[in-house]
C-alpha positions as CSV (number, residue, x, y, z in Angstrom):
1,R,-8.4,16.5,6.9
2,I,-10.1,19.8,7.6
3,T,-13.1,20.0,10.0
4,Q,-15.3,22.9,11.0
5,I,-15.4,23.6,14.7
6,N,-17.7,26.5,15.9
7,H,-17.3,28.3,12.6
8,T,-13.5,28.1,12.7
9,W,-11.3,25.7,10.8
10,A,-8.8,23.4,12.4
11,T,-6.6,20.7,11.0
12,E,-6.9,17.3,12.5
13,V,-3.5,15.7,12.8
14,P,-3.6,12.0,12.2
15,C,-1.4,10.0,14.5
16,C,0.7,7.6,12.5
17,K,-2.1,6.9,10.0
18,D,-1.0,8.5,6.8
19,L,2.7,7.9,6.7
20,E,4.2,7.1,3.3
21,C,5.5,3.5,3.0
22,T,9.2,3.2,3.0
23,H,11.0,1.3,0.2
24,N,12.5,-1.2,2.7
25,H,9.2,-2.0,4.2
26,L,7.7,-2.6,0.7
27,L,10.4,-5.0,0.0
28,K,9.6,-6.9,3.2
29,I,5.9,-6.9,2.4
30,A,6.7,-8.3,-1.1
31,L,8.2,-11.4,0.6
32,L,4.8,-12.3,2.2
33,N,2.5,-14.8,0.6
34,Y,-0.5,-13.1,-1.2
35,D,-2.1,-13.1,-4.6
36,W,-0.2,-10.2,-6.3
37,K,-2.7,-9.9,-9.1
38,R,-5.6,-9.3,-6.7
39,V,-3.6,-6.8,-4.7
40,G,-2.4,-5.1,-7.9
41,R,-5.9,-4.7,-9.2
42,H,-6.8,-2.7,-6.1
43,L,-3.6,-0.6,-6.0
44,L,-2.6,0.0,-9.6
45,E,-4.2,2.4,-12.1
46,S,-4.7,0.0,-15.0
47,E,-5.0,-3.6,-15.9
48,Q,-2.1,-3.0,-18.4
49,N,0.2,-2.6,-15.3
50,I,-0.7,-6.2,-14.3
51,T,-0.1,-7.5,-17.8
52,D,3.3,-5.8,-18.0
53,I,4.3,-7.1,-14.6
54,F,3.3,-10.7,-15.5
55,R,5.2,-10.5,-18.8
56,D,8.4,-8.8,-17.3
57,E,8.9,-10.5,-13.9
58,P,9.9,-14.1,-13.7
59,D,8.5,-15.2,-10.4
60,E,5.9,-14.4,-7.7
61,P,8.1,-12.5,-5.2
62,N,9.4,-10.2,-8.0
63,R,5.8,-9.7,-9.2
64,R,4.7,-8.8,-5.7
65,Q,7.6,-6.4,-5.3
66,K,6.9,-4.8,-8.7
67,V,3.2,-4.2,-7.9
68,L,4.2,-2.4,-4.7
69,M,6.9,-0.3,-6.4
70,V,4.7,0.7,-9.3
71,W,2.0,1.6,-6.8
72,K,4.4,3.8,-4.9
73,S,5.6,5.4,-8.1
74,Q,2.1,6.1,-9.2
75,K,0.8,7.4,-5.9
76,G,3.8,9.1,-4.4
77,S,3.1,10.4,-0.9
78,S,-0.4,8.9,-1.1
79,A,1.1,5.4,-1.0
80,T,0.6,5.1,2.7
81,Y,0.6,2.3,5.2
82,R,-3.0,3.0,5.9
83,V,-4.0,2.5,2.2
84,L,-2.0,-0.6,2.0
85,A,-3.4,-2.1,5.2
86,E,-6.9,-1.3,4.2
87,T,-6.3,-3.0,0.8
88,F,-5.1,-6.1,2.5
89,E,-8.0,-6.1,4.9
90,E,-10.5,-5.7,2.1
91,L,-9.0,-8.7,0.3
92,Q,-9.2,-10.8,3.4
93,Y,-5.4,-10.8,4.2
94,G,-5.9,-9.6,7.8
95,D,-2.5,-11.1,8.9
96,I,-0.7,-9.1,6.3
97,A,-2.7,-6.0,7.1
98,E,-1.5,-6.3,10.8
99,K,2.1,-6.7,9.7
100,V,1.8,-3.5,7.6
101,K,0.4,-1.7,10.6
102,E,3.3,-2.9,12.7
103,M,5.8,-1.7,10.1
104,E,4.2,1.8,10.2
105,G,5.2,2.2,13.8
106,K,8.8,1.3,13.0
107,K,9.3,3.8,10.2
């Protein structure tokens, strides 16, 4: 983020707030209990992604994992812990949001 300070430009360095989610942490998050469709609708680019995951994956843990992996693939370095935690908070999964924040510090 760029801010103007006394007519000069400076870069604000976020402290551990925009780190990209690791693959291993996404696998751990997928094991937690949440509605994968609700989360997927917030994270993924199209409803077709949800349809494909439902058709292709046999059970809930695999569907949760696939949502997170597709999200990371679509968003790349923008697939951050902050975005994921905010999504869980918005969907009233505060306990999972806290776990995501804890994982961020253990990168």
